[in-house]
VEXRO-126781 format. One line per 4 residues: number of its first residue (from 1); for each residue x, y, z of N, C-alpha, C. Coordinates in pm, whole numbers. Example, Ala and Ser with C-alpha at 12.3 -4.5 7.8 and 13.67 -1.06 7.14 Angstrom:
<nodes>
1 = 1319 -569 780 1230 -450 780 1320 -330 780 ~ 1285 -225 708 1367 -106 714 1290 3 787
</nodes>
This chain:
<nodes>
1 = 83 -121 0 0 0 0 86 126 0 ~ 209 112 -56 294 229 -63 230 336 -151 ~ 169 292 -262 104 387 -353 -14 454 -284 ~ -92 375 -206 -205 432 -135 -163 535 -32
5 = -52 509 37 -2 605 136 41 735 68 ~ 103 723 -48 146 842 -122 25 924 -167 ~ -79 857 -212 -200 928 -257 -267 998 -139 ~ -271 930 -22 -328 994 97 -252 1121 134
9 = -118 1118 119 -39 1237 145 -71 1351 50 ~ -93 1317 -78 -129 1419 -176 -266 1480 -145 ~ -359 1394 -105 -494 1443 -71 -486 1540 47 ~ -408 1505 149 -393 1591 265 -331 1725 227
13 = -230 1719 138 -163 1841 95 -260 1933 19 ~ -338 1876 -72 -433 1957 -149 -543 2012 -58 ~ -586 1936 41 -687 1985 135 -635 2107 214 ~ -508 2102 253 -449 2217 323 -443 2340 232
17 = -406 2317 106 -404 2428 9 -543 2485 -11 ~ -643 2398 -14 -781 2443 -33 -826 2531 83 ~ -785 2495 206 -821 2578 322 -760 2718 309 ~ -635 2723 262 -568 2853 248 -637 2939 142
21 = -664 2880 25 -728 2957 -83 -868 3001 -43 ~ -939 2919 32 -1073 2957 78 -1065 3075 175 ~ -968 3070 266 -950 3182 360 -912 3310 287 ~ -824 3300 187 -784 3418 111 -902 3473 31
25 = -988 3385 -17 -1107 3431 -89 -1198 3513 3 ~ -1219 3465 125 -1307 3536 219 -1246 3670 259 ~ -1114 3673 278 -1047 3800 311 -1061 3900 197 ~ -1047 3852 73 -1058 3939 -44 -1199 3995 -58
29 = -1300 3915 -22 -1438 3963 -28 -1457 4082 65 ~ -1404 4070 187 -1415 4179 284 -1339 4303 238 ~ -1216 4284 190 -1135 4398 146 -1192 4460 20 ~ -1255 4379 -66 -1309 4430 -191 -1420 4531 -164
33 = -1506 4502 -69 -1615 4594 -36 -1561 4728 13 ~ -1460 4722 100 -1401 4846 151 -1331 4924 40 ~ -1262 4852 -50 -1192 4919 -159 -1289 4985 -256 ~ -1401 4920 -281 -1502 4979 -369 -1564 5102 -305
37 = -1591 5096 -176 -1645 5214 -107 -1546 5330 -111 ~ -1418 5300 -91 -1315 5405 -94 -1304 5465 -234 ~ -1313 5380 -336 -1304 5427 -474 -1421 5519 -507 ~ -1542 5479 -466 -1660 5561 -495 -1658 5690 -413
41 = -1602 5684 -292 -1596 5805 -209 -1501 5909 -266 ~ -1400 5866 -343 -1304 5960 -400 -1358 6029 -525 ~ -1459 5974 -586 -1509 6029 -712 -1570 6168 -698 ~ -1650 6198 -595 -1706 6334 -586 -1601 6443 -579
45 = -1490 6418 -506 -1383 6518 -498 -1321 6542 -636 ~ -1292 6433 -708 -1233 6447 -840 -1328 6519 -935 ~ -1457 6487 -924 -1556 6552 -1011 -1566 6701 -981 ~ -1568 6738 -852 -1583 6878 -815 -1461 6960 -855
49 = -1343 6906 -832 -1222 6982 -866 -1209 6997 -1017 ~ -1259 6897 -1093 -1259 6909 -1238 -1356 7017 -1284 ~ -1473 7024 -1220 -1571 7128 -1254 -1513 7267 -1229 ~ -1448 7285 -1115 -1391 7417 -1083 -1280 7452 -1183
53 = -1197 7350 -1219 -1092 7377 -1317 -1151 7419 -1451 ~ -1262 7357 -1490 -1328 7395 -1615 -1383 7536 -1607 ~ -1443 7571 -1494 -1499 7706 -1479 -1389 7812 -1478 ~ -1276 7781 -1413 -1165 7875 -1411 -1106 7892 -1551
57 = -1102 7782 -1628 -1052 7791 -1764 -1140 7879 -1851 ~ -1272 7872 -1830 -1364 7956 -1905 -1349 8103 -1864 ~ -1326 8127 -1734 -1319 8265 -1685 -1185 8331 -1717 ~ -1079 8250 -1739 -946 8307 -1765 -883 8241 -1888
61 = -939 8263 -2006 -884 8200 -2126 -747 8252 -2166 ~ -705 8367 -2111 -578 8427 -2151 -459 8362 -2083 ~ -481 8286 -1973 -369 8225 -1900 -366 8075 -1928 ~ -248 8026 -1961 -229 7884 -1990 -125 7827 -1894
65 = -166 7730 -1814 -75 7666 -1718 23 7576 -1792 ~ 137 7547 -1726 240 7463 -1788 187 7323 -1818 ~ 92 7274 -1737 37 7141 -1760 -52 7136 -1884 ~ -94 7251 -1933 -184 7256 -2048 -110 7293 -2177
69 = 21 7315 -2166 101 7345 -2284 156 7217 -2345 ~ 172 7216 -2475 226 7100 -2546 377 7118 -2563 ~ 454 7019 -2515 600 7023 -2526 646 6945 -2648 ~ 762 6983 -2700 817 6917 -2818 915 6805 -2781
73 = 939 6781 -2656 1035 6678 -2614 988 6539 -2656 ~ 1085 6452 -2686 1053 6315 -2727 1039 6220 -2609 ~ 1100 6255 -2496 1091 6168 -2379 948 6168 -2325 ~ 905 6053 -2275 767 6035 -2227 771 5974 -2087
77 = 683 6022 -1999 674 5970 -1864 557 5875 -1848 ~ 576 5773 -1764 471 5674 -1737 456 5658 -1586 ~ 335 5671 -1537 303 5640 -1397 236 5503 -1397 ~ 307 5402 -1351 262 5263 -1360 207 5220 -1224
81 = 78 5192 -1218 11 5153 -1094 -16 5003 -1099 ~ 48 4927 -1013 27 4783 -1005 7 4744 -858 ~ 0 4615 -833 -20 4565 -697 115 4534 -633 ~ 116 4523 -501 236 4481 -429 243 4329 -419
85 = 128 4264 -419 122 4119 -402 66 4054 -528 ~ 91 3925 -541 42 3849 -654 -88 3778 -621 ~ -106 3662 -684 -225 3579 -663 -354 3655 -697 ~ -349 3734 -804 -470 3806 -847 -493 3786 -996
89 = -466 3664 -1043 -493 3631 -1182 -402 3707 -1277 ~ -458 3748 -1391 -380 3818 -1492 -389 3969 -1482 ~ -422 4019 -1363 -442 4164 -1346 -317 4243 -1385 ~ -203 4210 -1325 -79 4282 -1355 -24 4245 -1492
93 = -39 4118 -1530 16 4072 -1657 -45 4146 -1775 ~ -177 4165 -1773 -243 4234 -1883 -197 4379 -1894 ~ -183 4447 -1778 -140 4586 -1781 4 4598 -1829 ~ 93 4513 -1778 234 4522 -1814 258 4482 -1959
97 = 176 4392 -2012 186 4360 -2154 149 4481 -2240 ~ 44 4552 -2198 3 4673 -2269 111 4781 -2257 ~ 171 4791 -2139 277 4890 -2117 400 4860 -2202 ~ 434 4732 -2221 550 4695 -2301 540 4748 -2443
101 = 422 4734 -2502 403 4787 -2637 418 4938 -2644 ~ 370 5007 -2540 381 5153 -2537 527 5196 -2520 ~ 602 5125 -2437 743 5158 -2419 822 5141 -2548 ~ 790 5035 -2621 859 5011 -2748 827 5121 -2850
105 = 703 5168 -2850 665 5276 -2942 744 5403 -2913 ~ 762 5433 -2784 838 5553 -2747 985 5539 -2788 ~ 1043 5422 -2766 1182 5398 -2802 1201 5401 -2954 ~ 1102 5349 -3028 1110 5352 -3174 1107 5495 -3226
109 = 1031 5582 -3157 1023 5722 -3198 1146 5802 -3158 ~ 1242 5740 -3092 1365 5808 -3055 1362 5872 -2917 ~ 1259 5843 -2837 1248 5899 -2704 1291 5801 -2597 ~ 1304 5852 -2476 1339 5769 -2361 1222 5767 -2262
113 = 1168 5650 -2233 1058 5644 -2136 1109 5655 -1992 ~ 1049 5745 -1915 1080 5760 -1772 959 5712 -1694 ~ 983 5632 -1592 873 5566 -1523 872 5597 -1375 ~ 751 5603 -1321 728 5607 -1177 647 5483 -1143
117 = 702 5398 -1058 637 5271 -1023 562 5286 -892 ~ 433 5259 -896 350 5254 -775 306 5109 -759 ~ 372 5037 -669 343 4895 -652 466 4810 -681 ~ 485 4705 -604 603 4621 -616 613 4544 -746
121 = 500 4496 -799 503 4417 -922 549 4500 -1041 ~ 501 4623 -1050 544 4710 -1158 690 4749 -1146 ~ 736 4772 -1023 877 4807 -1002 968 4693 -1045 ~ 933 4571 -1007 1013 4456 -1047 1016 4437 -1198
125 = 902 4458 -1263 895 4443 -1408 981 4548 -1478 ~ 972 4673 -1434 1050 4780 -1497 1199 4759 -1478 ~ 1239 4707 -1362 1381 4679 -1339 1429 4566 -1430 ~ 1345 4465 -1451 1383 4356 -1541 1392 4404 -1686
129 = 1310 4503 -1722 1313 4559 -1858 1424 4661 -1876 ~ 1500 4689 -1770 1605 4792 -1771 1549 4929 -1808 ~ 1423 4953 -1768 1363 5084 -1791 1413 5182 -1686 ~ 1409 5310 -1721 1459 5413 -1630 1349 5449 -1531
133 = 1366 5409 -1406 1270 5436 -1299 1321 5555 -1219 ~ 1252 5667 -1229 1298 5790 -1162 1255 5794 -1016 ~ 1145 5726 -982 1100 5719 -842 1001 5605 -830 ~ 977 5563 -709 882 5454 -687 829 5460 -544
137 = 716 5394 -524 658 5379 -391 591 5242 -386 ~ 617 5168 -280 560 5034 -263 501 5021 -123 ~ 436 4908 -99 378 4877 30 282 4987 77 ~ 187 5018 -9 87 5118 27 -18 5063 123
141 = -24 4931 136 -125 4872 223 -261 4867 156 ~ -364 4851 236 -500 4842 184 -565 4979 166 ~ -504 5082 222 -560 5217 212 -456 5311 151 ~ -481 5365 31 -384 5457 -29 -388 5594 40
145 = -271 5653 59 -261 5785 120 -198 5881 19 ~ -263 5993 0 -218 6087 -102 -79 6141 -71 ~ -45 6158 57 85 6214 91 200 6121 49 ~ 174 5989 40 276 5896 -6 291 5897 -158
149 = 186 5941 -228 187 5940 -374 242 6069 -433 ~ 226 6179 -362 261 6310 -418 410 6317 -452 ~ 497 6272 -360 641 6282 -381 690 6213 -507 ~ 666 6082 -524 712 6015 -646 653 6071 -774
153 = 523 6105 -772 457 6154 -894 508 6293 -930 ~ 545 6373 -829 588 6512 -853 714 6518 -939 ~ 793 6411 -939 914 6409 -1021 878 6424 -1169 ~ 779 6348 -1214 737 6358 -1354 663 6487 -1382
157 = 582 6533 -1286 507 6658 -1306 602 6776 -1322 ~ 706 6781 -1240 803 6889 -1251 881 6881 -1382 ~ 913 6758 -1423 987 6741 -1549 903 6788 -1667 ~ 773 6761 -1663 687 6808 -1772 674 6961 -1769
161 = 659 7017 -1650 647 7162 -1638 772 7233 -1689 ~ 889 7167 -1678 1013 7225 -1727 1035 7201 -1876 ~ 944 7127 -1939 955 7101 -2083 1043 6984 -2118 ~ 1081 6900 -2022 1168 6786 -2049 1093 6664 -2102
165 = 961 6660 -2083 879 6547 -2128 775 6597 -2227 ~ 749 6512 -2328 647 6547 -2425 507 6508 -2382 ~ 497 6410 -2293 367 6364 -2244 389 6280 -2119 ~ 284 6264 -2040 285 6176 -1923 160 6091 -1930
169 = 180 5961 -1915 68 5866 -1923 44 5801 -1788 ~ -81 5771 -1760 -121 5704 -1636 -167 5564 -1670 ~ -96 5464 -1615 -123 5323 -1646 -179 5254 -1522 ~ -299 5201 -1531 -361 5134 -1417 -471 5040 -1467
173 = -534 4969 -1376 -644 4880 -1409 -774 4941 -1360 ~ -864 4970 -1451 -990 5035 -1416 -1091 4930 -1370 ~ -1159 4963 -1259 -1261 4873 -1204 -1393 4897 -1277 ~ -1446 4791 -1340 -1575 4799 -1408 -1682 4731 -1324
177 = -1660 4606 -1290 -1745 4535 -1195 -1663 4424 -1132 ~ -1728 4344 -1049 -1655 4241 -975 -1587 4141 -1066 ~ -1649 4111 -1179 -1598 4008 -1269 -1514 4066 -1383 ~ -1509 4196 -1397 -1439 4254 -1512 -1357 4375 -1469
181 = -1230 4374 -1509 -1140 4487 -1487 -1068 4514 -1619 ~ -1042 4639 -1648 -986 4679 -1777 -852 4750 -1758 ~ -750 4703 -1828 -618 4768 -1824 -620 4887 -1919 ~ -581 5004 -1869 -586 5126 -1950 -456 5204 -1935
185 = -419 5274 -2041 -308 5370 -2040 -366 5500 -2091 ~ -389 5594 -1999 -455 5719 -2033 -355 5834 -2033 ~ -369 5929 -2126 -283 6049 -2122 -319 6137 -2003 ~ -220 6167 -1921 -241 6252 -1804 -202 6397 -1833
189 = -87 6414 -1897 -41 6547 -1938 0 6541 -2085 ~ -25 6644 -2165 -83 6772 -2125 -233 6764 -2102 ~ -282 6845 -2010 -425 6856 -1987 -488 6938 -2099 ~ -605 6896 -2141 -676 6968 -2245 -790 7046 -2182
193 = -790 7176 -2200 -897 7259 -2144 -1032 7220 -2202 ~ -1033 7188 -2331 -1159 7147 -2395 -1208 7016 -2337 ~ -1115 6923 -2310 -1154 6794 -2254 -1208 6809 -2112 ~ -1143 6894 -2031 -1190 6916 -1894 -1331 6974 -1896
197 = -1353 7071 -1982 -1485 7133 -1990 -1588 7036 -2043 ~ -1548 6952 -2139 -1642 6854 -2195 -1683 6752 -2091 ~ -1585 6700 -2011 -1616 6604 -1906 -1701 6670 -1798 ~ -1673 6796 -1768 -1750 6866 -1666 -1895 6882 -1710
201 = -1917 6917 -1836 -2052 6934 -1886 -2126 6800 -1896 ~ -2051 6693 -1919 -2114 6562 -1928 -2169 6516 -1794 ~ -2106 6560 -1684 -2149 6520 -1551 -2250 6616 -1489 ~ -2249 6739 -1534 -2333 6841 -1471 -2452 6873 -1561
205 = -2552 6934 -1503 -2668 6978 -1580 -2631 7101 -1660 ~ -2696 7119 -1772 -2666 7233 -1859 -2711 7362 -1793 ~ -2627 7461 -1800 -2659 7591 -1742 -2630 7699 -1844 ~ -2706 7807 -1837 -2693 7915 -1934 -2602 8027 -1882
209 = -2568 8026 -1754 -2487 8133 -1699 -2340 8096 -1702 ~ -2253 8195 -1695 -2109 8174 -1692 -2059 8188 -1548 ~ -1940 8128 -1524 -1884 8126 -1389 -1771 8227 -1377 ~ -1763 8288 -1262 -1649 8373 -1228 -1626 8365 -1078
213 = -1503 8394 -1035 -1467 8379 -896 -1394 8502 -845 ~ -1396 8518 -716 -1314 8621 -650 -1187 8550 -602 ~ -1072 8595 -651 -946 8524 -627 -868 8589 -514 ~ -803 8503 -438 -713 8550 -334 -595 8452 -328
217 = -473 8487 -364 -429 8624 -391 -459 8671 -534 ~ -445 8578 -636 -473 8620 -774 -512 8496 -853 ~ -565 8518 -973 -617 8407 -1055 -507 8309 -1092 ~ -390 8356 -1128 -281 8268 -1171 -239 8173 -1060
221 = -224 8223 -938 -184 8138 -825 -289 8032 -797 ~ -416 8070 -803 -523 7975 -775 -527 7866 -881 ~ -515 7904 -1008 -518 7805 -1117 -398 7712 -1108 ~ -279 7766 -1077 -160 7682 -1064 -179 7576 -956
225 = -229 7618 -843 -248 7524 -731 -358 7424 -762 ~ -464 7472 -826 -580 7386 -852 -548 7275 -951 ~ -474 7308 -1058 -443 7207 -1158 -350 7100 -1103 ~ -259 7139 -1013 -175 7039 -947 -261 6945 -863
229 = -357 7001 -790 -446 6918 -710 -532 6829 -799 ~ -570 6880 -915 -651 6802 -1008 -574 6680 -1059 ~ -447 6700 -1096 -366 6588 -1143 -344 6487 -1030 ~ -319 6536 -909 -302 6445 -795 -430 6365 -769
233 = -545 6429 -787 -672 6359 -768 -689 6248 -872 ~ -646 6273 -996 -653 6169 -1099 -565 6050 -1063 ~ -445 6078 -1011 -354 5969 -973 -412 5891 -856 ~ -465 5961 -755 -523 5893 -639 -642 5807 -682
237 = -725 5859 -772 -840 5782 -819 -794 5656 -892 ~ -686 5668 -970 -633 5551 -1041 -584 5445 -943 ~ -516 5487 -835 -468 5393 -734 -587 5326 -664 ~ -691 5404 -632 -809 5348 -567 -880 5248 -659
241 = -889 5280 -787 -950 5188 -883 -868 5060 -894 ~ -735 5074 -895 -648 4958 -908 -660 4866 -786 ~ -674 4926 -666 -690 4844 -545 -823 4769 -544 ~ -928 4834 -590 -1057 4765 -600 -1050 4652 -702
245 = -980 4676 -813 -963 4571 -914 -880 4456 -860 ~ -778 4489 -779 -691 4385 -721 -771 4290 -634 ~ -851 4344 -542 -926 4257 -451 -1031 4175 -526 ~ -1094 4234 -628 -1193 4160 -707 -1126 4046 -783
249 = -1012 4076 -846 -941 3973 -922 -889 3863 -831 ~ -840 3901 -711 -791 3799 -618 -905 3711 -567 ~ -1022 3771 -542 -1136 3692 -497 -1174 3588 -603 ~ -1180 3631 -730 -1215 3538 -838 -1108 3431 -854
253 = -981 3471 -847 -872 3375 -863 -870 3272 -750 ~ -892 3316 -627 -892 3224 -514 -1014 3132 -515 ~ -1126 3183 -562 -1245 3097 -575 -1221 2989 -679 ~ -1159 3028 -791 -1125 2930 -894 -1025 2826 -841
257 = -926 2872 -763 -827 2780 -706 -893 2683 -607 ~ -988 2735 -527 -1059 2649 -432 -1141 2542 -504 ~ -1210 2584 -610 -1289 2487 -688 -1199 2383 -754 ~ -1086 2427 -808 -993 2333 -871 -936 2235 -769
261 = -907 2284 -649 -856 2196 -544 -960 2089 -508 ~ -1087 2128 -502 -1192 2030 -476 -1199 1924 -584 ~ -1183 1965 -710 -1184 1868 -820 -1064 1773 -812 ~ -947 1829 -777 -828 1745 -765 -844 1645 -651
265 = -902 1688 -540 -924 1597 -426 -1018 1484 -466 ~ -1126 1517 -539 -1221 1414 -584 -1152 1313 -675 ~ -1066 1360 -765 -996 1269 -856 -897 1181 -780 ~ -826 1240 -683 -730 1161 -605 -799 1056 -520
269 = -915 1091 -464 -989 993 -385 -1037 877 -471 ~ -1076 910 -595 -1118 803 -686 -1002 710 -719 ~ -885 769 -745 -767 688 -772 -729 605 -650 ~ -738 666 -531 -704 594 -408 -799 476 -385
273 = -928 496 -405 -1025 389 -387 -1003 275 -487 ~ -968 313 -609 -941 210 -710 -819 127 -674 ~ -712 195 -631 -590 121 -593 -614 36 -470 ~ -692 88 -375 -723 12 -253 -808 -111 -287
277 = -904 -92 -378 -988 -204 -420 -906 -309 -493 ~ -811 -264 -577 -727 -360 -649 -640 -439 -553 ~ -588 -371 -448 -504 -440 -350 -585 -543 -272 ~ -708 -509 -234 -794 -604 -161 -829 -723 -249
281 = -861 -697 -376 -893 -805 -468 -775 -900 -486 ~ -654 -840 -494 -535 -923 -510 -512 -1011 -388 ~ -533 -955 -268 -515 -1034 -145 -618 -1147 -138 ~ -742 -1118 -174 -845 -1223 -173 -811 -1334 -272
285 = -759 -1293 -389 -723 -1395 -489 -610 -1485 -439 ~ -513 -1425 -370 -401 -1504 -315 -452 -1600 -206 ~ -546 -1552 -121 -600 -1639 -15 -677 -1756 -75 ~ -760 -1725 -175 -839 -1832 -239 -749 -1931 -308
289 = -645 -1883 -378 -553 -1972 -446 -478 -2060 -346 ~ -439 -2002 -231 -370 -2082 -130 -461 -2187 -69 ~ -588 -2150 -44 -683 -2248 11 -708 -2362 -86 ~ -718 -2329 -216 -741 -2434 -318 -622 -2529 -327
293 = -502 -2472 -311 -382 -2558 -320 -376 -2653 -201 ~ -421 -2609 -83 -420 -2696 36 -523 -2806 19
</nodes>
């Protein structure tokens, strides 16, 4: 029964793995709800700051912020938002595959891609690709904090404001629903005044009046500060969306692993029963043959 003992050991091992995957699935369900609530809670702030930026753009068409100017530089910046941990299916793989094609396009055009990695998986991938990582932040935990994101992201924002970058892209996984997440690479800079106003009008009711504000200290200072906050809000929203996508993908992956473990256990038990039955039949045959010989 050496074979039977080995099969029993495999069954025990798979059962232990099934317990772990089931526990991870339940943890992901709890974290997923919190991540979705956090993601939805961040949307009103981003929407409101975008509306104010649109209204300020309408009221001051003569002033153009550095983030809204088009640079001629060939170098391109990428803010890559990934997870710190694995076991979440193809969430990171799909995004990084999309990013690889974009990096090659920039290099083909004669530019140098500069990257900011948010998350351990993206940082490891960029290091393996020998990409130029100007800053990074990892181990954000289950709750993203804006003060941890501002420093690394500001490196690319300052480089664009100085005219060293032709564009900055935001790479993350957008949360659609529990079963579906979409990898996207969106242009972050330059900001388009027309696009901001169009998105603002799409979310708000149509109004016939124009907006104006009383500025303190002056309109230029307010617009400069507001657009920086607007870009930071977009980055924070992307991180929140990516965390919600991570927990959803991990829940689905762990549920699939738990189901597969159950199928493997059923197959191993069937093989064990067959081998045990064959051993018993063989012993009975030997006993009957010995009795007949006597």
